[in-house]
TIKOLNU-430638 format. One record per residue (C-alpha): residue number from 1; residue in three letters; x, y, z. Coordinates in Angstrom, 1 decimal. Layout:
residues N
+-----+--------+--------+--------+--------+
| num | residu |      x |      y |      z |
+-----+--------+--------+--------+--------+
| NUM |    ala |      X |      Y |      Z |
...
+-----+--------+--------+--------+--------+
//
This chain:
residues 338
+-----+--------+--------+--------+--------+
| num | residu |      x |      y |      z |
+-----+--------+--------+--------+--------+
|   1 |    met |   -3.8 |    1.1 |   36.8 |
|   2 |    lys |   -0.7 |   -1.0 |   37.2 |
|   3 |    val |    2.4 |    0.2 |   34.5 |
|   4 |    tyr |    5.3 |   -2.0 |   34.0 |
|   5 |    leu |    8.6 |   -1.0 |   32.8 |
|   6 |    asp |    9.9 |   -4.4 |   33.5 |
|   7 |    ser |   12.3 |   -5.5 |   30.6 |
|   8 |    leu |    9.9 |   -9.3 |   31.1 |
|   9 |    his |    6.9 |   -6.9 |   30.4 |
|  10 |    lys |    8.6 |   -5.2 |   27.7 |
|  11 |    ile |    9.7 |   -8.1 |   25.8 |
|  12 |    ala |    6.7 |   -9.7 |   26.5 |
|  13 |    tyr |    4.9 |   -6.8 |   24.2 |
|  14 |    ser |    7.4 |   -6.2 |   22.0 |
|  15 |    thr |    6.4 |   -8.5 |   19.2 |
|  16 |    asp |    3.4 |   -9.3 |   18.0 |
|  17 |    ala |    1.8 |  -11.7 |   15.2 |
|  18 |    ser |    4.1 |   -9.8 |   12.7 |
|  19 |    ile |    7.7 |  -10.3 |   12.3 |
|  20 |    tyr |    8.3 |   -7.0 |   14.0 |
|  21 |    phe |   10.4 |   -6.7 |   16.9 |
|  22 |    glu |   10.9 |   -3.5 |   18.6 |
|  23 |    val |   10.4 |   -2.6 |   23.1 |
|  24 |    pro |    8.2 |   -0.3 |   23.9 |
|  25 |    tyr |    9.0 |    2.2 |   27.0 |
|  26 |    gly |    6.4 |    0.2 |   28.8 |
|  27 |    val |    3.6 |   -1.6 |   29.4 |
|  28 |    ala |    0.1 |   -0.2 |   30.8 |
|  29 |    tyr |   -3.2 |   -1.5 |   32.0 |
|  30 |    pro |   -5.9 |    0.8 |   32.3 |
|  31 |    glu |   -9.0 |    0.7 |   34.0 |
|  32 |    thr |  -11.0 |    3.8 |   33.4 |
|  33 |    val |  -10.7 |    6.3 |   30.5 |
|  34 |    ala |   -9.5 |    8.6 |   33.7 |
|  35 |    asp |   -6.7 |    6.0 |   33.7 |
|  36 |    ile |   -6.2 |    6.3 |   29.8 |
|  37 |    gln |   -6.0 |   10.2 |   30.6 |
|  38 |    val |   -3.9 |    9.7 |   32.7 |
|  39 |    leu |   -1.1 |    8.0 |   30.1 |
|  40 |    met |   -2.1 |   10.3 |   27.7 |
|  41 |    ala |   -0.6 |   12.9 |   30.2 |
|  42 |    glu |    2.4 |   10.9 |   30.4 |
|  43 |    ala |    3.1 |   10.3 |   26.7 |
|  44 |    arg |    3.1 |   13.7 |   25.9 |
|  45 |    arg |    5.7 |   14.6 |   28.9 |
|  46 |    leu |    7.9 |   11.8 |   27.7 |
|  47 |    asn |    7.6 |   13.1 |   24.1 |
|  48 |    thr |    6.4 |    9.6 |   22.9 |
|  49 |    his |    3.1 |    7.9 |   21.9 |
|  50 |    leu |    0.3 |    5.5 |   23.3 |
|  51 |    ile |   -0.1 |    1.8 |   21.5 |
|  52 |    pro |   -3.2 |    0.5 |   22.0 |
|  53 |    arg |   -3.1 |   -2.9 |   21.9 |
|  54 |    ala |   -6.0 |   -5.6 |   21.8 |
|  55 |    ala |   -5.9 |   -9.3 |   21.2 |
|  56 |    gly |   -2.4 |   -8.5 |   19.1 |
|  57 |    thr |   -3.3 |  -10.8 |   16.0 |
|  58 |    ser |   -2.2 |   -8.4 |   12.9 |
|  59 |    ile |    1.0 |   -8.9 |   11.2 |
|  60 |    ala |    1.7 |   -5.9 |   10.4 |
|  61 |    gly |    3.7 |   -4.9 |   13.4 |
|  62 |    gln |    0.8 |   -2.4 |   14.3 |
|  63 |    val |    1.1 |   -2.6 |   17.8 |
|  64 |    val |    4.9 |   -2.8 |   18.0 |
|  65 |    gly |    7.0 |   -0.1 |   18.5 |
|  66 |    ser |    8.9 |    1.9 |   21.1 |
|  67 |    gly |    5.9 |    3.6 |   23.2 |
|  68 |    ile |    4.0 |    2.8 |   25.8 |
|  69 |    val |    1.7 |    0.0 |   24.7 |
|  70 |    val |   -1.8 |   -0.3 |   26.2 |
|  71 |    asp |   -3.2 |   -3.5 |   26.7 |
|  72 |    ile |   -7.3 |   -3.1 |   26.7 |
|  73 |    lys |   -8.1 |   -6.8 |   26.1 |
|  74 |    lys |  -10.1 |   -6.5 |   29.9 |
|  75 |    trp |  -12.4 |   -4.0 |   28.3 |
|  76 |    asn |  -14.5 |   -6.8 |   26.5 |
|  77 |    gln |  -18.2 |   -5.8 |   27.9 |
|  78 |    ile |  -20.7 |   -5.7 |   26.0 |
|  79 |    leu |  -22.9 |   -2.7 |   26.7 |
|  80 |    glu |  -26.1 |   -2.6 |   24.9 |
|  81 |    val |  -27.7 |   -4.5 |   22.0 |
|  82 |    asn |  -30.3 |   -3.1 |   20.2 |
|  83 |    lys |  -32.3 |   -5.9 |   18.6 |
|  84 |    glu |  -35.1 |   -3.6 |   16.8 |
|  85 |    glu |  -32.1 |   -1.0 |   15.4 |
|  86 |    lys |  -29.8 |   -3.6 |   14.9 |
|  87 |    trp |  -27.0 |   -2.3 |   17.0 |
|  88 |    ala |  -24.1 |   -2.9 |   19.4 |
|  89 |    arg |  -22.2 |   -1.4 |   21.6 |
|  90 |    val |  -18.9 |   -2.9 |   22.9 |
|  91 |    gln |  -16.0 |   -1.9 |   24.6 |
|  92 |    pro |  -12.4 |   -2.6 |   22.3 |
|  93 |    gly |  -11.7 |   -5.5 |   23.7 |
|  94 |    val |  -15.1 |   -8.0 |   23.2 |
|  95 |    val |  -13.6 |  -10.5 |   20.8 |
|  96 |    arg |  -15.6 |  -10.7 |   17.8 |
|  97 |    asp |  -16.7 |  -14.5 |   17.6 |
|  98 |    glu |  -17.7 |  -13.8 |   21.7 |
|  99 |    leu |  -20.0 |  -11.2 |   20.3 |
| 100 |    asn |  -21.4 |  -13.2 |   17.9 |
| 101 |    ile |  -22.2 |  -15.8 |   20.1 |
| 102 |    thr |  -23.8 |  -13.3 |   22.3 |
| 103 |    leu |  -25.9 |  -12.1 |   19.4 |
| 104 |    lys |  -27.3 |  -15.1 |   17.9 |
| 105 |    pro |  -30.4 |  -15.6 |   20.0 |
| 106 |    tyr |  -31.1 |  -11.8 |   17.8 |
| 107 |    gly |  -31.1 |  -13.5 |   14.7 |
| 108 |    leu |  -27.8 |  -10.5 |   14.3 |
| 109 |    his |  -24.1 |  -10.8 |   13.6 |
| 110 |    phe |  -21.4 |   -8.7 |   13.3 |
| 111 |    ser |  -20.6 |   -9.2 |   10.0 |
| 112 |    pro |  -17.1 |   -8.2 |    9.2 |
| 113 |    glu |  -14.8 |  -11.4 |    9.9 |
| 114 |    thr |  -11.1 |  -12.3 |    9.8 |
| 115 |    ser |   -9.3 |  -15.6 |   10.3 |
| 116 |    thr |   -8.1 |  -14.5 |   13.6 |
| 117 |    ser |  -12.1 |  -14.1 |   14.6 |
| 118 |    asn |  -12.0 |  -16.4 |   17.3 |
| 119 |    arg |   -9.1 |  -13.7 |   19.3 |
| 120 |    cys |   -9.5 |  -10.8 |   17.7 |
| 121 |    cys |  -11.0 |   -7.8 |   19.4 |
| 122 |    ile |  -13.4 |   -5.7 |   17.7 |
| 123 |    gly |  -10.9 |   -2.5 |   18.6 |
| 124 |    gly |   -8.5 |   -4.0 |   16.2 |
| 125 |    met |  -10.7 |   -4.6 |   14.0 |
| 126 |    phe |  -11.8 |   -0.9 |   14.6 |
| 127 |    gly |   -8.1 |    0.4 |   13.8 |
| 128 |    asn |   -7.3 |   -1.9 |   11.1 |
| 129 |    asn |  -10.6 |   -1.3 |    9.7 |
| 130 |    ser |  -10.8 |   -5.5 |    8.8 |
| 131 |    cys |  -12.9 |   -7.1 |    6.7 |
| 132 |    gly |  -12.9 |  -11.1 |    5.1 |
| 133 |    thr |  -14.1 |  -14.2 |    3.1 |
| 134 |    his |  -17.6 |  -12.3 |    3.2 |
| 135 |    ser |  -16.9 |   -8.7 |    1.9 |
| 136 |    leu |  -18.6 |   -8.5 |   -1.1 |
| 137 |    ile |  -21.8 |   -8.1 |    0.8 |
| 138 |    tyr |  -20.7 |   -6.7 |    4.0 |
| 139 |    gly |  -17.8 |   -4.6 |    3.3 |
| 140 |    ser |  -15.8 |   -3.2 |    6.1 |
| 141 |    thr |  -15.6 |   -2.6 |   10.0 |
| 142 |    arg |  -15.7 |    0.8 |    8.3 |
| 143 |    his |  -18.7 |   -0.3 |    6.8 |
| 144 |    his |  -20.5 |   -0.7 |    9.9 |
| 145 |    val |  -19.2 |    1.1 |   12.0 |
| 146 |    leu |  -21.9 |    3.6 |   13.7 |
| 147 |    ala |  -20.3 |    5.6 |   16.4 |
| 148 |    cys |  -17.4 |    5.5 |   18.5 |
| 149 |    lys |  -16.1 |    7.3 |   21.7 |
| 150 |    gly |  -12.3 |    8.0 |   23.0 |
| 151 |    val |   -9.7 |   10.2 |   24.0 |
| 152 |    leu |   -7.5 |   12.7 |   21.9 |
| 153 |    ser |   -4.1 |   13.5 |   22.3 |
| 154 |    asp |   -4.7 |   16.7 |   24.4 |
| 155 |    gly |   -6.3 |   13.9 |   26.6 |
| 156 |    ser |   -9.9 |   15.7 |   26.2 |
| 157 |    leu |  -12.9 |   12.6 |   25.3 |
| 158 |    phe |  -15.0 |   12.7 |   22.6 |
| 159 |    asp |  -18.4 |   10.9 |   21.5 |
| 160 |    thr |  -19.3 |   10.9 |   17.8 |
| 161 |    glu |  -22.6 |   10.9 |   18.2 |
| 162 |    his |  -22.8 |   13.8 |   20.6 |
| 163 |    leu |  -19.9 |   16.1 |   19.2 |
| 164 |    asp |  -18.8 |   19.0 |   21.5 |
| 165 |    glu |  -17.7 |   21.2 |   18.9 |
| 166 |    ser |  -16.8 |   23.9 |   21.3 |
| 167 |    asn |  -13.4 |   21.6 |   22.1 |
| 168 |    pro |  -10.3 |   23.3 |   20.3 |
| 169 |    leu |   -8.8 |   19.9 |   18.8 |
| 170 |    ile |  -11.9 |   19.1 |   17.8 |
| 171 |    glu |  -13.2 |   22.0 |   16.3 |
| 172 |    arg |   -9.4 |   22.3 |   14.3 |
| 173 |    ile |  -10.4 |   18.8 |   13.2 |
| 174 |    leu |  -14.0 |   20.0 |   11.5 |
| 175 |    ser |  -12.7 |   23.1 |   10.1 |
| 176 |    gln |   -9.7 |   21.1 |    8.3 |
| 177 |    leu |  -12.1 |   18.6 |    6.9 |
| 178 |    lys |  -14.7 |   20.9 |    6.3 |
| 179 |    gly |  -12.1 |   23.2 |    4.1 |
| 180 |    trp |  -11.3 |   20.3 |    1.9 |
| 181 |    ala |  -14.5 |   19.6 |    1.9 |
| 182 |    asn |  -15.9 |   23.2 |    0.4 |
| 183 |    asp |  -12.9 |   23.1 |   -2.7 |
| 184 |    pro |  -13.4 |   21.1 |   -5.2 |
| 185 |    ser |  -10.0 |   21.6 |   -6.4 |
| 186 |    ile |   -9.0 |   19.1 |   -3.2 |
| 187 |    val |  -11.6 |   16.7 |   -3.4 |
| 188 |    ser |  -10.7 |   15.9 |   -7.2 |
| 189 |    gln |   -6.8 |   15.7 |   -6.4 |
| 190 |    ile |   -8.5 |   13.2 |   -3.3 |
| 191 |    glu |  -10.6 |   11.7 |   -5.3 |
| 192 |    asp |   -7.8 |   11.2 |   -7.9 |
| 193 |    ala |   -5.5 |    9.8 |   -5.6 |
| 194 |    tyr |   -7.3 |    7.7 |   -3.6 |
| 195 |    pro |   -8.7 |    4.1 |   -4.7 |
| 196 |    asp |  -12.3 |    3.6 |   -6.2 |
| 197 |    lys |  -15.1 |    3.6 |   -3.4 |
| 198 |    thr |  -16.7 |    0.5 |   -5.0 |
| 199 |    leu |  -13.8 |   -1.5 |   -4.3 |
| 200 |    arg |  -14.8 |   -3.7 |   -1.0 |
| 201 |    arg |  -11.6 |   -4.4 |    0.6 |
| 202 |    arg |   -9.3 |   -1.6 |    0.6 |
| 203 |    ser |   -6.4 |    0.2 |    2.5 |
| 204 |    cys |   -5.7 |    3.8 |    2.3 |
| 205 |    gly |   -4.3 |    5.3 |    5.0 |
| 206 |    tyr |   -6.8 |    7.8 |    6.7 |
| 207 |    ala |   -9.9 |    7.3 |    4.1 |
| 208 |    ile |  -10.4 |   11.2 |    3.7 |
| 209 |    asp |  -12.2 |   10.8 |    1.1 |
| 210 |    glu |  -15.2 |    9.0 |    3.2 |
| 211 |    ala |  -14.4 |   11.1 |    5.6 |
| 212 |    ile |  -15.5 |   14.2 |    3.9 |
| 213 |    glu |  -17.7 |   12.3 |    0.9 |
| 214 |    gly |  -20.7 |   14.3 |    0.0 |
| 215 |    gly |  -19.8 |   17.3 |    1.5 |
| 216 |    lys |  -20.3 |   16.4 |    5.3 |
| 217 |    ile |  -18.1 |   15.0 |    8.3 |
| 218 |    asp |  -17.7 |   11.7 |    9.0 |
| 219 |    leu |  -15.2 |   11.2 |   11.7 |
| 220 |    cys |  -15.8 |    8.0 |   12.2 |
| 221 |    asn |  -15.0 |    7.1 |    8.9 |
| 222 |    leu |  -11.5 |    8.7 |    9.5 |
| 223 |    leu |  -11.0 |    6.6 |   12.6 |
| 224 |    val |  -11.4 |    3.7 |   11.8 |
| 225 |    gly |   -8.6 |    2.1 |    9.4 |
| 226 |    ser |   -6.2 |    4.8 |   11.2 |
| 227 |    glu |   -4.4 |    2.0 |   13.6 |
| 228 |    gly |   -5.1 |    4.1 |   17.1 |
| 229 |    thr |   -3.3 |    7.2 |   15.7 |
| 230 |    leu |   -5.7 |    9.8 |   15.4 |
| 231 |    ala |   -7.1 |    9.0 |   19.3 |
| 232 |    phe |   -7.9 |    6.3 |   21.9 |
| 233 |    ile |  -11.0 |    4.1 |   21.2 |
| 234 |    thr |  -12.5 |    2.9 |   24.2 |
| 235 |    glu |  -16.7 |    2.0 |   22.9 |
| 236 |    ile |  -17.5 |    1.4 |   20.1 |
| 237 |    lys |  -21.2 |    1.3 |   18.4 |
| 238 |    val |  -21.7 |   -1.1 |   15.2 |
| 239 |    ser |  -24.2 |   -1.6 |   12.8 |
| 240 |    leu |  -25.6 |   -5.6 |   12.7 |
| 241 |    asp |  -27.3 |   -8.1 |   10.1 |
| 242 |    pro |  -29.0 |  -11.0 |    9.9 |
| 243 |    leu |  -27.6 |  -14.1 |    9.6 |
| 244 |    pro |  -26.9 |  -15.6 |    7.0 |
| 245 |    pro |  -29.4 |  -18.2 |    5.0 |
| 246 |    ser |  -28.8 |  -21.9 |    6.3 |
| 247 |    glu |  -28.2 |  -23.1 |    2.2 |
| 248 |    lys |  -24.8 |  -22.3 |    1.1 |
| 249 |    met |  -22.6 |  -23.9 |   -1.9 |
| 250 |    val |  -19.3 |  -24.1 |   -2.7 |
| 251 |    val |  -18.0 |  -24.0 |   -6.8 |
| 252 |    cys |  -14.2 |  -24.5 |   -7.1 |
| 253 |    ala |  -13.6 |  -24.0 |  -11.0 |
| 254 |    his |  -10.0 |  -25.5 |  -12.3 |
| 255 |    cys |   -8.0 |  -23.7 |  -14.3 |
| 256 |    asp |   -4.8 |  -25.3 |  -16.1 |
| 257 |    met |   -3.1 |  -21.4 |  -16.3 |
| 258 |    leu |   -3.1 |  -19.0 |  -13.5 |
| 259 |    ala |   -3.9 |  -16.4 |  -16.3 |
| 260 |    lys |   -7.1 |  -18.3 |  -16.4 |
| 261 |    ser |   -8.2 |  -17.9 |  -12.8 |
| 262 |    phe |   -7.7 |  -14.3 |  -13.0 |
| 263 |    leu |  -10.8 |  -14.1 |  -15.3 |
| 264 |    ala |  -13.0 |  -17.0 |  -14.2 |
| 265 |    asn |  -12.7 |  -14.5 |  -10.7 |
| 266 |    leu |  -14.5 |  -12.2 |  -13.2 |
| 267 |    val |  -16.4 |  -14.9 |  -14.4 |
| 268 |    ala |  -17.8 |  -15.9 |  -10.8 |
| 269 |    leu |  -19.0 |  -12.5 |   -9.7 |
| 270 |    lys |  -20.9 |  -12.0 |  -12.2 |
| 271 |    his |  -23.5 |  -14.6 |  -10.6 |
| 272 |    asn |  -23.2 |  -12.6 |   -7.3 |
| 273 |    pro |  -21.1 |  -14.5 |   -5.6 |
| 274 |    val |  -21.4 |  -14.3 |   -1.6 |
| 275 |    ala |  -17.1 |  -14.6 |   -1.9 |
| 276 |    val |  -14.4 |  -15.9 |   -4.2 |
| 277 |    glu |  -11.3 |  -16.9 |   -3.8 |
| 278 |    leu |   -8.2 |  -17.8 |   -5.3 |
| 279 |    met |   -5.9 |  -21.1 |   -4.1 |
| 280 |    asp |   -3.1 |  -21.5 |   -6.5 |
| 281 |    gly |   -0.8 |  -24.9 |   -7.6 |
| 282 |    lys |    1.8 |  -24.1 |   -5.4 |
| 283 |    ile |   -0.6 |  -24.2 |   -2.1 |
| 284 |    leu |   -2.0 |  -26.5 |   -3.2 |
| 285 |    glu |    0.9 |  -28.9 |   -3.6 |
| 286 |    leu |    1.9 |  -28.2 |   -0.7 |
| 287 |    ser |   -1.0 |  -28.9 |    1.2 |
| 288 |    phe |   -1.1 |  -32.5 |   -0.4 |
| 289 |    gln |    2.1 |  -32.8 |    1.7 |
| 290 |    asn |   -0.5 |  -32.5 |    4.9 |
| 291 |    leu |   -2.0 |  -35.4 |    5.8 |
| 292 |    glu |   -4.8 |  -33.8 |    7.4 |
| 293 |    gln |   -4.9 |  -31.2 |    4.4 |
| 294 |    lys |   -5.3 |  -33.9 |    1.9 |
| 295 |    arg |   -8.3 |  -35.4 |    3.3 |
| 296 |    asn |   -9.5 |  -32.5 |    2.6 |
| 297 |    ser |   -8.9 |  -31.8 |   -0.6 |
| 298 |    phe |  -11.1 |  -34.6 |   -2.5 |
| 299 |    phe |  -12.4 |  -32.6 |   -4.8 |
| 300 |    val |   -9.6 |  -31.4 |   -6.4 |
| 301 |    glu |   -8.7 |  -32.8 |   -9.7 |
| 302 |    gly |   -5.1 |  -33.8 |  -10.6 |
| 303 |    leu |   -2.9 |  -30.7 |   -9.5 |
| 304 |    pro |   -4.6 |  -27.7 |  -11.1 |
| 305 |    ala |   -2.7 |  -24.2 |  -11.7 |
| 306 |    ala |   -5.5 |  -22.4 |   -9.7 |
| 307 |    leu |   -8.7 |  -22.7 |   -8.0 |
| 308 |    val |  -11.2 |  -20.0 |   -8.1 |
| 309 |    ile |  -13.6 |  -21.0 |   -4.8 |
| 310 |    ala |  -16.8 |  -19.4 |   -5.3 |
| 311 |    glu |  -19.6 |  -19.8 |   -2.7 |
| 312 |    phe |  -23.2 |  -18.8 |   -3.3 |
| 313 |    trp |  -25.7 |  -18.5 |   -0.6 |
| 314 |    gly |  -30.0 |  -18.5 |   -0.9 |
| 315 |    lys |  -32.7 |  -18.9 |    0.9 |
| 316 |    thr |  -33.7 |  -22.2 |   -1.0 |
| 317 |    arg |  -31.7 |  -24.7 |   -2.8 |
| 318 |    asp |  -32.7 |  -24.0 |   -6.4 |
| 319 |    thr |  -31.9 |  -20.8 |   -5.8 |
| 320 |    ile |  -27.9 |  -21.2 |   -5.3 |
| 321 |    asp |  -28.0 |  -24.4 |   -7.7 |
| 322 |    ala |  -29.0 |  -21.7 |  -10.5 |
| 323 |    gln |  -26.2 |  -19.5 |   -9.4 |
| 324 |    ala |  -23.7 |  -22.2 |   -9.3 |
| 325 |    thr |  -25.0 |  -23.8 |  -12.7 |
| 326 |    ala |  -24.5 |  -20.0 |  -14.4 |
| 327 |    phe |  -21.4 |  -20.1 |  -13.2 |
| 328 |    gly |  -20.5 |  -24.1 |  -14.4 |
| 329 |    his |  -21.5 |  -23.8 |  -17.4 |
| 330 |    cys |  -18.6 |  -21.1 |  -18.4 |
| 331 |    pro |  -17.2 |  -23.4 |  -21.4 |
| 332 |    lys |  -13.4 |  -22.4 |  -20.7 |
| 333 |    phe |  -13.2 |  -24.1 |  -16.9 |
| 334 |    cys |  -13.7 |  -27.6 |  -15.7 |
| 335 |    val |  -16.0 |  -26.7 |  -12.4 |
| 336 |    asn |  -16.8 |  -29.2 |   -9.8 |
| 337 |    asp |  -19.5 |  -28.2 |   -7.3 |
| 338 |    asn |  -18.6 |  -29.6 |   -3.9 |
+-----+--------+--------+--------+--------+
//
């Protein structure tokens, strides 16, 4: 294992894709799980913390801090693919699009997506509970994590598929979660305070509500989205989806008022789109000033206050034609399908 405390490495790892800047204590490149256990012990000795870092594509400073940055990009092995049961087991440094290139011959893909999918890593998606444009049908990363392995703060190992409940730290965690799950007043408080579970995209810190849902404890639901603060993840088992159908269509509703775009979004959702995006007038105006993007905007009529872009998929063109036509017949909007 290589550990660097020099200024060059520390400055290089003092920022990510965000606006934040903080110089870490040092930078480590572990090669084994045992190396991470050593780093965990060293962090306790120094009274600091470990910062797991994959591609560093996050824009909220998740991998910036004063602790020891632990770079796991080289932990990039696809360990196992099960075509029949539709799952894959990967190391956290596997790039999302590279995983899907491997899965394509199986007719499968890892469906949560980000705008940085050609460089972001599965471990980062796990930490952030990433989703993307098609979260309406695929949800977020949390909906696709079946199991994980990692290192806890005391250096002990865990595997959620074969959980050692005799481990004192695991026992404490489970005891706390079970206590909450079996206390109706706490369950009620959590349900009242947390976002609606029907929301496919949500960020709520530790997802305690999903970790104790129905009285069944699910540590993966707690760990996904915890930004590396609860454990150092070394292996992830994810569920896979069939590749999307070949027939696709996009319908762009032109809205003369921004307020109408909010209504158009609700109308679009009634017609089962796979994605809905809003592009406001200011973004359109700025894009017209870029020659390449201006060429891509051939379908935009005038300068609307907003575009509501609904995407439809289907096995046949007739299926998506019917969906798009139903959305386009809403009399309040001028709609072009392209």
